[in-house]
N, C-alpha and C positions, 0 to 999 in steps of 0.2 A: 647605402645599406639601411640607414635609418628611414629614408623615404620609402624604401621597399617594404620594411616592416610595418610602417604606418599604413601603407596602402593595403597590405595583407590584412591588417586588423580592421580597417574600414570595410573591406570586402566581406570579411567574416561576420561582422556585425550587421551588415546589410542583408546577409542571407539568414541571420539568426532571428527567429520569431517563435519563442517557446510557449506563447499563450494559446494553446490549442486544447482539443479534447483529450489529447494523450496524457498530459499531466493532470487534466481534470478527472479522467478515469482512475488514475492512480490515487488521487486525493479521495475520491468517493470510496474506493475499496479500503483505503486506510481508515477513514472515518467510520465506515460501516462495520469494519472488523472490531474496532475498539468499542463502538456502540453495542455490538452483539455481546462482547465480553461483559460489559457492565450490565446489560439487560438480563443476561443468563445467570449472573452470580450475585447473590444478595450480599449486603455488607458484612454479615457474620462469616462469610466465606472469603471475600476479598481482604477483609481486615481482621482475620482470625488471629488469636494470640499465637506466638511462636516461641519456642524455647530460647532463652538467652536474650530476648528482646523486650522492649517496653510494649505496652498495649498499642497496637496500631489504630488509626493511621499514624505514621511516623512524621512528626511535625517539628523536628529540631532544625536549627540553622535556617538555610535558605528554603527548606521545605515548608516553612510557615506560610509561604505564598501559594502553596498548592490549594486547589479548589476544595479538596476534602478536609483541609485544616481550617476552613473559614467558619465551620459550625461545630457544635458539640456532637459527640458520637451518636446520640439518639436520632439526630437529624440527617445522618449519612444517607439514609434511604431516599429522602427527598432530593438531596444533592445528586445522588446517583441517577435518578430519573431525569433531573434537569440536564445533566451531562449527556444522557442518551438523546434527549431532544435536541440539544445543541449540536451534537455530532451528526444527527440525521439532517439538520439544516446544512451542515458542511457537506455531507454526502450528496445533497440535492444539487449542489453547485452554485448556490446563490451567493452573490457578492464575495468572491474569493479574497478581495482586498481587505475585507473586514473579518471574515470568518477564518482566515489563515492563522491568526494569532490565537483565536479561541480554540482552534483544533490542537495547536501545540500545547496550550495551557492544560487542556483536559488530558491529553495523552501523557505529558510529562508528569502531571499530578498523579495519575494512576500508577505509572511506573515507579515513582519516587516514594509513594506513601503506602502502597498495598503490599501484602505478603505474598499472595497467590498471583504472581506474574511470571511470564516466561520470556524467552528471547524475542518473540514477536512483538511483545509490548515495548521492549527496549528499542527495537528497530523502528516501530511506529513513532515513538517519542523523538528519536533522532531525525527521521525523515520529515516529520511534520515541522520540526524546527528549521531544517535546511530548505524546506519549501517556502519559508516566509519571504525571502528575497524575490521569489517568483510571484507569490500571491500579492504582495504589497505593490508590485508594479503591474498587476493585471487589473485594468479598469473596466472589464466587461461586467455585465449584470449577472451572467451565468458562465461557469467555466465550460459549458457545453456549446456556447456560441462559436460561430466561425472566428478564426483568428483575425485580429485587427491590429496591424502594425503601421504606425505613422511613418512618414518619410524620415530619413536618418538625419535629424537635426542633432545639435549637441545634447539637448535634453533627452531625446529618444535614444541616443547612443548611451547616455548614462543609465537609462532605464534598462537597456539590454545588457549592459555590463553587470549591473546588480543581479539580474535574473541569471545570467551565465555563471556568475560566481556561485550561486546556490546550486545550480545544475552540476557544475564541476565537482563541488564538494559531495553531492549526492552520489555521483558516479564513483568517486574515490572511496566513499564509505561502503558502497555495495561491493566494490571490488575487494576491499579489505575484509568484508564479512566472508566472502567465498574463499579468499586466500587463507584466512585463519581456519575455516572449516576444513579445507583440504590438508593444510599443514598438520592440524590436530589429528586427523585420521591417520596420517602417515607415521605417527608416533605410537599407534596402537597395533598390537600384534594381530588381532583379529581382522582389522582392515587390511593390513599388509598381506596376510595369507589368504584373503578372500572369503572368510567365513562370517564376517560381521553381520551381513544381512540375514543369515540364518538365525542368529540370536535376537536381532531386532524384530524380525518378522514373526518369530514364534514365541516371543516373550508374553507371559500371561498378562502383564499390565500394559506394556507399551507396544505389543505386537498387533497383528491384524485382528479386527473384531470377529466375533463368532460367525456372523453371516458371510464374511469374506474369506475365512480360513480355508474352506474346502477348495475354493478357486485358486488360491495362492499357494497352497501346500506344495504342489509340484515345483513351483519356482523356488521356494525357500528350503526345500529338502533335497534337491538334485544338485550334485556337486558342481557341474559345469555352469548351470544357470545361476546359482547363488554366487559363485565366484565372478562370473561375468557382470552380474548386477552390482556387486560390491565394488569392483574395480571401475566400472563405468561411472558410478557416482563420483568417485575420486577424480577420474579424468575430466568429467563434466565440470566439477567445481574448480579444478585447475584452469580449464579453458575460460570459465566465467571470471576468474580472478584477473585474467589478462585480456578480457574481451575489449576493454576500452582502448587497447592498442591495435585492434583488428580493424579491417575495412568495415564500413557500415553494412555491406551486404552480408558479411559473415556474422555480424552482430545480430541482425534481424533473423538470420537462420538459426542462430544459437538460442534464441528466445523460446522456441517451441519445445525442445527437449528440457530446457530449464523449467518452464511452466509445468510440463508433464511430471517432472520430479516432485514439484510441490503439490500438485494434484494427488500424486501417490502418497505424500506425507499426510494430506488431509484425510484420505480414506483409510490408509493402512494404520497410521498412528493416531488417528482421531484428533488431529490438531488443526481444525479449520481456521482459527484465527491466525495462527502462525503461517499456515500455507497461503492464505489470502494476502497477508501483509508482505510476504516475500514475493508473491506474484506482482503486487503493486510496485515493489522495489525493482523488480526485473523490467517492468515497463518503463520506468524512469531511467533505468540503466542502459537498456539495449535498444529501445525504440526511439528514433529521432523525435524530439519534442515538436519540431516544426512540421512534421509530416502527419497530418491528421488521420485518425482512424476512420476509414470510409464507412464501415458498418455502424460505428457510433454516430456519425453524422446523419446517416440514413435513418437510424432509429430515432434520433432527436427530431428530425424533420417530420417523421410520421407521427410522433407523439404531439408535436406542435399543431399539426393539421387536425388531429383527432380532437384536441382540446378546443380548438377554434370552432370546429363543426358542432361540438356539443354545446358550446356557449351561445351559438346563434339561435335566436328565437325561431320556433317552427311556425309555419303559416297556419292560421286558424280559419276554418271555414266560416263564412258568414252565416248568421242566424237565418234559419229558414231555408238555407241552401239544400239541406238534406230532405226538406219536405217538398222540394220542387218536383214537378213531374207528376 
């Protein structure tokens, strides 16, 4: 029995190669979302005073190590733009082994010290931390590069175990997020009776924007459609919470309605950062890390060829050539 388990573990590690553009795409989306939040909100918004609290950024205890606690409040704007620049480097895919920790430091600093944060910022801080075992073991120059896995020596097996531990924790975390979301909805009367999306869709502050309301009004005001949408969201979140137990084919099928749900959140509730962060989480959760995204590979090759072509010197006509004839 022991030998059989050891053989199964060796086979699983031999087939496991997570350093692909799949996790790279997720890292880029996470970093870009946090960068966009920082770029779009000035310090007087992110760190505005709140009732019953001290003047932010909050720098008590372990939060002293946050990037926004390293300078005085007047210099927060400079630090904000430095963080935006660092996150854009992360999103570019350069040297994931070194930029992974920087990504987590900026993300957790924002989540821990700012006032105006939401669930997406918390998810980004957690995922960027759980990605560290994968980034630290990724020796590629770019996370867009083709995967490169060495033969399964003891050192390589250790590297893959570290990466797999981070990936497993990410999947459990995302499953927990959707389980909590579904369970919470089942305790609210409006979600159980099928009317919740009427209130969320038509709410003055959190509902659809003015330009979208005429298109969505029939959906949010018709009994059967609003009830179907409300219960479909609960069912989808229940399925997502147990997706890690499903076959891979079902997981890859489930990713499409799940992404559509968060695209809807982006446009209906005007929460682009939250929606993008959850899409990144879904890619890590439902798409096999070892199966590269072909369209991303094709786009990367095209960009590489275009860059090389532009960098090559153009032939110059010899002097007097134009005067010949």
